[in-house]
C-alpha atoms as an extended CHARMM CRD file, in Angstrom:
* protein
*
       119  EXT
         1         1  MET       CA              0.0410000000        0.0530000000       -0.1250000000  PROA      1               0.0000000000
         2         2  LEU       CA              3.0070000000        2.4060000000        0.5410000000  PROA      2               0.0000000000
         3         3  ARG       CA              4.3350000000        1.9600000000       -2.7940000000  PROA      3               0.0000000000
         4         4  SER       CA              0.8310000000        2.7390000000       -4.3030000000  PROA      4               0.0000000000
         5         5  ALA       CA              0.6270000000        5.9360000000       -1.9360000000  PROA      5               0.0000000000
         6         6  HSD       CA              4.2040000000        7.0690000000       -3.0450000000  PROA      6               0.0000000000
         7         7  ALA       CA              3.4500000000        6.4370000000       -6.7900000000  PROA      7               0.0000000000
         8         8  LEU       CA              0.1160000000        8.4660000000       -6.4130000000  PROA      8               0.0000000000
         9         9  ALA       CA              2.1290000000       11.4490000000       -5.1850000000  PROA      9               0.0000000000
        10        10  GLU       CA              4.5360000000       11.1500000000       -7.8090000000  PROA      10              0.0000000000
        11        11  LEU       CA              1.9470000000       11.0410000000      -10.2930000000  PROA      11              0.0000000000
        12        12  HSD       CA             -0.0340000000       14.1670000000       -8.9230000000  PROA      12              0.0000000000
        13        13  ALA       CA              3.3470000000       15.8830000000       -9.1740000000  PROA      13              0.0000000000
        14        14  ARG       CA              3.7960000000       15.0130000000      -12.4830000000  PROA      14              0.0000000000
        15        15  ARG       CA              0.1400000000       15.8170000000      -13.6740000000  PROA      15              0.0000000000
        16        16  SER       CA              0.6860000000       19.2630000000      -12.3320000000  PROA      16              0.0000000000
        17        17  GLU       CA              3.7120000000       19.8900000000      -14.5530000000  PROA      17              0.0000000000
        18        18  VAL       CA              1.9180000000       18.4440000000      -17.8950000000  PROA      18              0.0000000000
        19        19  ARG       CA             -0.2140000000       20.5380000000      -20.0390000000  PROA      19              0.0000000000
        20        20  ASP       CA             -1.0570000000       17.9250000000      -22.7520000000  PROA      20              0.0000000000
        21        21  ALA       CA             -4.3010000000       16.3600000000      -22.3280000000  PROA      21              0.0000000000
        22        22  PHE       CA             -3.5890000000       13.0350000000      -23.6030000000  PROA      22              0.0000000000
        23        23  LEU       CA             -0.5250000000       12.7220000000      -20.8760000000  PROA      23              0.0000000000
        24        24  VAL       CA             -2.9490000000       13.9430000000      -18.2650000000  PROA      24              0.0000000000
        25        25  ALA       CA             -5.2780000000       11.1540000000      -19.2140000000  PROA      25              0.0000000000
        26        26  GLU       CA             -2.5350000000        8.4660000000      -18.8580000000  PROA      26              0.0000000000
        27        27  ILE       CA             -1.6020000000        9.7160000000      -15.4900000000  PROA      27              0.0000000000
        28        28  ASP       CA             -5.4240000000        9.6670000000      -14.1970000000  PROA      28              0.0000000000
        29        29  CYS       CA             -5.9020000000        6.4390000000      -15.5170000000  PROA      29              0.0000000000
        30        30  ARG       CA             -2.6930000000        5.1680000000      -13.7690000000  PROA      30              0.0000000000
        31        31  ARG       CA             -4.0050000000        6.7570000000      -10.6580000000  PROA      31              0.0000000000
        32        32  GLY       CA             -7.4000000000        5.0860000000      -10.9250000000  PROA      32              0.0000000000
        33        33  GLU       CA             -5.1720000000        1.6470000000      -11.1230000000  PROA      33              0.0000000000
        34        34  LEU       CA             -3.3030000000        2.4520000000       -7.9970000000  PROA      34              0.0000000000
        35        35  VAL       CA             -6.5740000000        3.5610000000       -6.1350000000  PROA      35              0.0000000000
        36        36  ASP       CA             -8.1660000000        0.1110000000       -6.9890000000  PROA      36              0.0000000000
        37        37  ASP       CA             -4.8280000000       -1.5380000000       -5.9020000000  PROA      37              0.0000000000
        38        38  ILE       CA             -5.1060000000       -0.1600000000       -2.6130000000  PROA      38              0.0000000000
        39        39  ASN       CA             -8.7940000000       -1.0140000000       -2.2910000000  PROA      39              0.0000000000
        40        40  ASP       CA             -8.1100000000       -4.7000000000       -3.4150000000  PROA      40              0.0000000000
        41        41  TRP       CA             -5.4050000000       -4.8860000000       -0.6330000000  PROA      41              0.0000000000
        42        42  VAL       CA             -7.7940000000       -3.3680000000        1.6240000000  PROA      42              0.0000000000
        43        43  ALA       CA            -10.5430000000       -5.8880000000        0.6980000000  PROA      43              0.0000000000
        44        44  ALA       CA             -8.3010000000       -8.9040000000        1.0620000000  PROA      44              0.0000000000
        45        45  GLU       CA             -6.3770000000       -7.7260000000        4.5300000000  PROA      45              0.0000000000
        46        46  VAL       CA             -8.9750000000       -6.0090000000        6.3940000000  PROA      46              0.0000000000
        47        47  PRO       CA            -12.2650000000       -7.5090000000        7.5520000000  PROA      47              0.0000000000
        48        48  GLN       CA            -15.3660000000       -5.5500000000        6.8870000000  PROA      48              0.0000000000
        49        49  HSD       CA            -17.8360000000       -5.3710000000        9.6570000000  PROA      49              0.0000000000
        50        50  ARG       CA            -21.3300000000       -4.9650000000        7.9670000000  PROA      50              0.0000000000
        51        51  ASN       CA            -23.7740000000       -5.3110000000       11.4080000000  PROA      51              0.0000000000
        52        52  GLY       CA            -23.8240000000       -1.9600000000       12.8240000000  PROA      52              0.0000000000
        53        53  ALA       CA            -21.0650000000       -0.3080000000       11.0240000000  PROA      53              0.0000000000
        54        54  SER       CA            -22.0700000000        2.6540000000        9.2440000000  PROA      54              0.0000000000
        55        55  LEU       CA            -20.9560000000        3.3600000000        5.1930000000  PROA      55              0.0000000000
        56        56  HSD       CA            -18.0830000000        5.6370000000        4.7110000000  PROA      56              0.0000000000
        57        57  THR       CA            -18.5360000000        7.8470000000        1.4870000000  PROA      57              0.0000000000
        58        58  GLU       CA            -15.4990000000        6.8980000000       -0.5190000000  PROA      58              0.0000000000
        59        59  SER       CA            -13.0010000000        4.0320000000       -0.5310000000  PROA      59              0.0000000000
        60        60  LEU       CA             -9.5870000000        3.8810000000        1.1160000000  PROA      60              0.0000000000
        61        61  GLY       CA             -7.9670000000        4.3670000000       -2.0830000000  PROA      61              0.0000000000
        62        62  ALA       CA             -9.8430000000        7.3180000000       -2.8570000000  PROA      62              0.0000000000
        63        63  VAL       CA             -9.0270000000        8.8800000000        0.6440000000  PROA      63              0.0000000000
        64        64  VAL       CA             -5.1990000000        7.9430000000        0.0430000000  PROA      64              0.0000000000
        65        65  ASP       CA             -5.4170000000        9.7390000000       -3.5560000000  PROA      65              0.0000000000
        66        66  ARG       CA             -6.6890000000       12.7600000000       -2.0880000000  PROA      66              0.0000000000
        67        67  MET       CA             -3.9490000000       12.8030000000        0.4810000000  PROA      67              0.0000000000
        68        68  ALA       CA             -1.0590000000       12.3950000000       -2.0000000000  PROA      68              0.0000000000
        69        69  GLN       CA             -2.8000000000       15.4360000000       -4.0360000000  PROA      69              0.0000000000
        70        70  SER       CA             -2.8920000000       17.6090000000       -1.0170000000  PROA      70              0.0000000000
        71        71  TRP       CA              0.7360000000       16.5890000000        0.0590000000  PROA      71              0.0000000000
        72        72  VAL       CA              1.6940000000       17.8960000000       -3.4480000000  PROA      72              0.0000000000
        73        73  ASP       CA              0.1120000000       20.8460000000       -3.3130000000  PROA      73              0.0000000000
        74        74  ALA       CA              1.4950000000       21.7050000000        0.0800000000  PROA      74              0.0000000000
        75        75  ASN       CA              5.1950000000       21.1370000000       -1.2730000000  PROA      75              0.0000000000
        76        76  GLN       CA              4.3390000000       23.1670000000       -3.9490000000  PROA      76              0.0000000000
        77        77  ALA       CA              3.2080000000       25.9490000000       -2.0150000000  PROA      77              0.0000000000
        78        78  ILE       CA              6.4410000000       25.8190000000       -0.2850000000  PROA      78              0.0000000000
        79        79  ASP       CA              8.2050000000       26.1830000000       -3.3280000000  PROA      79              0.0000000000
        80        80  ALA       CA              6.2520000000       28.8600000000       -4.6640000000  PROA      80              0.0000000000
        81        81  ASP       CA              5.5610000000       31.0870000000       -1.3870000000  PROA      81              0.0000000000
        82        82  GLY       CA              8.0100000000       29.9130000000        0.8940000000  PROA      82              0.0000000000
        83        83  PRO       CA              7.6140000000       28.0780000000        4.0620000000  PROA      83              0.0000000000
        84        84  ARG       CA              5.9150000000       30.9040000000        6.3410000000  PROA      84              0.0000000000
        85        85  SER       CA              3.4780000000       32.1050000000        3.8230000000  PROA      85              0.0000000000
        86        86  ASP       CA             -0.3240000000       32.0680000000        4.8710000000  PROA      86              0.0000000000
        87        87  ASN       CA             -0.7330000000       29.9400000000        1.4670000000  PROA      87              0.0000000000
        88        88  THR       CA              1.5960000000       27.4290000000        2.5760000000  PROA      88              0.0000000000
        89        89  HSD       CA              0.1410000000       27.2290000000        5.8850000000  PROA      89              0.0000000000
        90        90  LYS       CA             -3.4250000000       26.7790000000        4.4510000000  PROA      90              0.0000000000
        91        91  HSD       CA             -2.1220000000       23.8270000000        2.4010000000  PROA      91              0.0000000000
        92        92  TRP       CA             -0.4840000000       22.0270000000        5.1120000000  PROA      92              0.0000000000
        93        93  TYR       CA             -3.3460000000       22.6310000000        7.4740000000  PROA      93              0.0000000000
        94        94  HSD       CA             -5.3340000000       20.8160000000        4.8220000000  PROA      94              0.0000000000
        95        95  LEU       CA             -3.0120000000       17.9660000000        4.5140000000  PROA      95              0.0000000000
        96        96  ALA       CA             -3.1070000000       17.7390000000        8.3620000000  PROA      96              0.0000000000
        97        97  GLU       CA             -6.8190000000       17.5270000000        8.4340000000  PROA      97              0.0000000000
        98        98  LEU       CA             -6.8640000000       14.7010000000        5.7190000000  PROA      98              0.0000000000
        99        99  VAL       CA             -4.2100000000       12.6290000000        7.8720000000  PROA      99              0.0000000000
       100       100  ASP       CA             -6.3580000000       13.1030000000       10.8030000000  PROA      100             0.0000000000
       101       101  GLY       CA             -9.4950000000       12.0430000000        8.8190000000  PROA      101             0.0000000000
       102       102  TYR       CA             -7.6810000000        9.0590000000        7.2760000000  PROA      102             0.0000000000
       103       103  THR       CA             -6.3480000000        7.9190000000       10.7820000000  PROA      103             0.0000000000
       104       104  ASP       CA            -10.0160000000        8.2330000000       12.2500000000  PROA      104             0.0000000000
       105       105  LEU       CA            -11.5440000000        6.1080000000        9.3160000000  PROA      105             0.0000000000
       106       106  VAL       CA             -8.9240000000        3.2190000000        9.6850000000  PROA      106             0.0000000000
       107       107  THR       CA             -9.3490000000        3.2730000000       13.2310000000  PROA      107             0.0000000000
       108       108  ASP       CA            -13.1760000000        2.8010000000       12.8740000000  PROA      108             0.0000000000
       109       109  VAL       CA            -12.9470000000        0.2700000000       10.0960000000  PROA      109             0.0000000000
       110       110  ALA       CA            -10.5110000000       -1.6330000000       12.1440000000  PROA      110             0.0000000000
       111       111  GLY       CA            -12.9460000000       -1.3230000000       15.2060000000  PROA      111             0.0000000000
       112       112  GLY       CA            -15.8830000000       -2.3260000000       13.1110000000  PROA      112             0.0000000000
       113       113  ARG       CA            -17.7070000000        1.1110000000       13.6030000000  PROA      113             0.0000000000
       114       114  ARG       CA            -17.5200000000        2.1330000000        9.8260000000  PROA      114             0.0000000000
       115       115  ARG       CA            -17.2330000000       -0.0280000000        6.4830000000  PROA      115             0.0000000000
       116       116  LEU       CA            -15.8860000000        1.1960000000        3.2260000000  PROA      116             0.0000000000
       117       117  PRO       CA            -17.8890000000        0.8520000000        0.0810000000  PROA      117             0.0000000000
       118       118  GLU       CA            -17.5260000000       -2.0210000000       -2.3170000000  PROA      118             0.0000000000
       119       119  GLN       CA            -15.9310000000       -1.5430000000       -5.5820000000  PROA      119             0.0000000000
């Protein structure tokens, strides 16, 4: 899963530099494959509790993809505006919120309080 998350971040970074629509579509297709790989791993490795567990709105792969995009955005903000800018702070704060949400989601899924959507 960590390799897929790292690859998603690399793809988001590359996507931000590409202007060719065909290459953007290729990158997005590969991102979709990696999200599916994460979701397949979760389905195989993490027991899903159905009784009383509320359904989360998106897959874990989609959450990891959003965190990868946010990480790229935060790093690009540092490069563009410096580490002390309000824009940089905004991006890093957003990333921290996503990480907190991811942590809560994983804890709730493992504890049987939440379940992930089926693919």
